[in-house]
C-alpha positions as CSV (number, residue, x, y, z in Angstrom):
1,M,39.1,-22.9,22.1
2,M,36.6,-20.7,23.9
3,Q,37.3,-17.9,21.5
4,N,36.8,-20.1,18.5
5,A,33.4,-21.3,19.9
6,L,32.3,-17.7,20.4
7,L,33.3,-16.8,16.9
8,L,31.3,-19.8,15.6
9,V,28.3,-18.7,17.6
10,A,28.6,-15.1,16.3
11,W,28.9,-16.4,12.7
12,A,25.8,-18.6,13.1
13,V,23.8,-15.7,14.5
14,S,25.0,-13.5,11.6
15,V,24.1,-16.1,9.0
16,A,20.7,-16.6,10.6
17,A,20.0,-12.9,10.6
18,Q,21.0,-12.6,6.9
19,L,18.7,-15.5,6.0
20,E,15.8,-14.0,7.8
21,T,16.3,-10.7,6.0
22,H,17.0,-12.1,2.4
23,V,15.2,-15.4,2.1
24,P,11.5,-15.1,1.4
25,S,9.0,-17.0,3.6
26,V,7.4,-18.6,0.5
27,P,8.9,-19.8,-2.8
28,V,9.1,-17.2,-5.5
29,G,6.6,-17.3,-8.3
30,V,3.4,-19.3,-8.6
31,V,3.3,-23.0,-9.8
32,V,0.7,-23.4,-12.5
33,Q,1.4,-27.1,-13.1
34,N,2.8,-29.5,-10.6
35,G,3.3,-32.7,-12.5
36,T,3.7,-35.7,-10.2
37,E,5.9,-36.6,-7.3
38,S,8.4,-38.1,-9.7
39,T,8.5,-35.0,-12.0
40,H,12.1,-33.8,-12.2
41,V,11.9,-31.3,-15.1
42,H,11.1,-27.9,-13.7
43,L,10.5,-24.9,-16.0
44,D,10.5,-21.4,-14.7
45,V,8.9,-18.9,-17.0
46,F,9.5,-15.2,-16.4
47,Y,6.6,-13.0,-17.6
48,D,5.6,-9.4,-17.5
49,L,1.8,-9.3,-17.7
50,L,2.0,-6.1,-19.9
51,C,4.6,-7.5,-22.2
52,P,3.3,-8.4,-25.7
53,D,6.0,-11.1,-26.1
54,S,4.9,-12.7,-22.9
55,K,1.3,-12.6,-24.1
56,A,2.4,-14.2,-27.4
57,N,4.2,-17.0,-25.6
58,W,1.3,-17.9,-23.3
59,P,-0.6,-20.1,-25.7
60,A,2.5,-22.1,-26.5
61,L,3.3,-22.5,-22.8
62,Q,-0.3,-23.8,-22.2
63,Q,0.2,-26.2,-25.1
64,L,3.5,-27.4,-23.6
65,M,1.9,-27.9,-20.2
66,S,-0.9,-29.9,-21.8
67,H,1.6,-32.1,-23.7
68,F,3.7,-32.9,-20.6
69,K,0.9,-33.0,-17.9
70,S,2.7,-35.4,-15.6
71,D,6.4,-34.8,-16.7
72,L,6.7,-31.0,-16.3
73,R,6.4,-28.7,-13.4
74,V,5.9,-25.1,-14.4
75,R,6.3,-22.0,-12.3
76,I,5.5,-18.4,-13.4
77,V,7.7,-15.7,-12.0
78,L,6.7,-12.1,-12.6
79,F,9.3,-9.6,-13.8
80,P,7.7,-6.3,-14.4
81,L,9.7,-4.3,-16.9
82,P,10.3,-0.7,-16.0
83,F,9.2,0.7,-19.3
84,H,5.8,-0.9,-18.9
85,H,4.6,1.7,-16.5
86,H,1.7,-0.2,-14.9
87,A,3.3,-3.6,-14.9
88,F,4.2,-3.6,-11.2
89,F,0.6,-3.0,-10.3
90,T,-0.4,-6.1,-12.3
91,A,2.2,-8.1,-10.3
92,Q,0.7,-6.9,-7.1
93,A,-2.7,-7.9,-8.3
94,A,-1.3,-11.3,-9.3
95,Y,0.1,-12.1,-5.9
96,T,-3.2,-10.9,-4.3
97,V,-5.0,-13.5,-6.5
98,A,-2.4,-16.2,-5.6
99,S,-2.9,-15.5,-1.9
100,K,-6.7,-15.8,-2.2
101,K,-7.1,-18.6,-4.7
102,E,-3.9,-20.0,-6.3
103,S,-5.9,-22.7,-8.2
104,I,-7.2,-20.0,-10.7
105,Y,-3.9,-18.3,-11.2
106,A,-3.5,-19.6,-14.8
107,D,-7.0,-18.3,-15.6
108,F,-6.0,-14.9,-14.1
109,V,-2.9,-14.8,-16.4
110,S,-5.1,-15.6,-19.4
111,L,-7.5,-12.8,-18.5
112,M,-4.8,-10.2,-18.0
113,F,-3.2,-11.1,-21.3
114,E,-6.6,-10.9,-23.0
115,R,-7.2,-7.4,-21.7
116,Q,-3.6,-6.3,-21.7
117,A,-4.2,-3.5,-24.2
118,E,-6.6,-1.7,-21.8
119,L,-3.5,-0.9,-19.6
120,K,-1.2,0.1,-22.5
121,V,-3.1,2.3,-24.9
122,G,-6.0,4.8,-25.1
123,P,-7.2,6.4,-21.8
124,A,-4.8,4.1,-19.8
125,V,-1.9,6.2,-21.0
126,N,-3.1,9.1,-18.9
127,F,-4.5,7.2,-15.9
128,T,-3.5,8.2,-12.5
129,E,-2.0,5.5,-10.3
130,D,-5.2,5.1,-8.4
131,E,-7.2,4.8,-11.7
132,V,-4.8,2.1,-12.9
133,R,-5.3,0.2,-9.7
134,Q,-9.0,0.5,-9.9
135,H,-9.1,-0.6,-13.5
136,I,-6.9,-3.7,-12.7
137,A,-9.3,-4.5,-9.9
138,S,-12.3,-4.2,-12.2
139,I,-10.6,-6.5,-14.7
140,V,-9.9,-9.2,-12.0
141,S,-13.4,-9.0,-10.6
142,S,-14.9,-9.4,-14.1
143,G,-13.2,-12.8,-14.3
144,N,-15.7,-14.4,-12.0
145,F,-12.9,-15.9,-9.9
146,G,-14.7,-15.2,-6.6
147,I,-12.3,-12.4,-5.9
148,T,-13.8,-8.9,-5.5
149,S,-12.6,-5.6,-6.7
150,S,-12.2,-4.4,-3.1
151,E,-10.0,-7.4,-2.3
152,I,-7.7,-6.5,-5.1
153,M,-7.6,-2.9,-4.0
154,A,-6.8,-4.0,-0.5
155,G,-3.9,-6.0,-1.9
156,F,-2.3,-2.9,-3.3
157,E,-1.9,-1.7,0.3
158,D,-0.7,-5.0,1.6
159,D,3.0,-5.0,2.6
160,A,3.2,-8.8,2.2
161,V,1.9,-8.6,-1.4
162,Y,4.3,-5.7,-2.2
163,E,7.3,-7.6,-0.7
164,R,6.4,-10.7,-2.7
165,A,6.3,-8.8,-6.0
166,V,9.6,-7.1,-5.1
167,L,11.3,-10.3,-4.1
168,D,10.3,-12.0,-7.4
169,W,11.7,-9.1,-9.3
170,K,14.9,-9.4,-7.4
171,H,15.0,-13.2,-8.0
172,S,14.6,-12.5,-11.7
173,C,17.5,-10.1,-11.6
174,D,19.6,-12.7,-9.7
175,R,18.9,-15.1,-12.6
176,T,20.2,-12.4,-15.0
177,I,16.7,-12.0,-16.6
178,S,16.7,-8.7,-18.5
179,D,13.6,-9.1,-20.7
180,T,10.5,-11.2,-21.0
181,P,9.6,-13.9,-21.6
182,G,12.6,-15.6,-20.0
183,F,13.1,-19.3,-19.2
184,A,15.1,-21.5,-16.9
185,I,15.1,-25.3,-16.8
186,N,15.9,-26.9,-13.5
187,G,17.3,-23.6,-12.3
188,I,19.5,-23.0,-15.3
189,K,18.7,-20.0,-17.6
190,V,18.2,-20.9,-21.2
191,P,18.6,-17.7,-23.2
192,E,17.9,-19.3,-26.6
193,A,14.5,-20.6,-25.4
194,G,12.9,-17.4,-26.5
195,T,13.2,-18.6,-30.1
196,F,12.1,-22.2,-29.5
197,S,9.3,-23.6,-31.6
198,M,6.9,-26.0,-30.1
199,S,8.8,-28.9,-31.6
200,D,12.0,-27.5,-30.1
201,W,10.4,-27.4,-26.6
202,V,9.1,-31.0,-27.0
203,K,12.5,-32.2,-28.0
204,V,14.3,-30.5,-25.1
205,I,11.8,-31.6,-22.5
206,E,11.5,-35.2,-23.8
207,S,15.3,-35.5,-23.8
208,L,15.4,-34.6,-20.1
209,V,12.5,-36.8,-19.2
210,N,14.0,-39.8,-21.0
211,K,17.5,-39.1,-19.5
212,K,16.1,-39.5,-16.0
213,S,14.2,-42.7,-16.9
214,T,17.1,-44.5,-18.4
């Protein structure tokens, strides 16, 4: 009996250590629409801020959020793609912004998509890593969010910001996300959602909202 008790204690200590190592201290992603306390439809959107397809999807997502203001909770999880060379830096900037003023996160996403080309073509192709970070910081500071360029630059050296970006990337991999944009509804990946029209989205979300209410 004593041996079993010791084994149980050892197992509990091991599990606790694993949780402390692998479970982030904050939820992944950033919520850009909460809905209400009764909202039960949760949409996770996996974006790369330098992905043209993510940029193309953003207006439709904004329209969807406006259509379901109280019935839909939306969270953006960043998944920087390896072939978008500066994408991880944009994710670090994003989580610096979220840590400073989460309420303007959607506006930040809009700004980064609006100026996406500045980090993909022209002089940006030959930017050094420090020049990339400085340019991202200047973009954010130009948004009049009350966040300075120096604060964004400091974020690039912040281990907590780095770890949050890495953890969100790992979370996306765990959900078998391989490209962007990706979508999961109530935790379930929906591969075909990338081809949804606005009417398709409305039909799917309405069916889930109505299913709960009946």
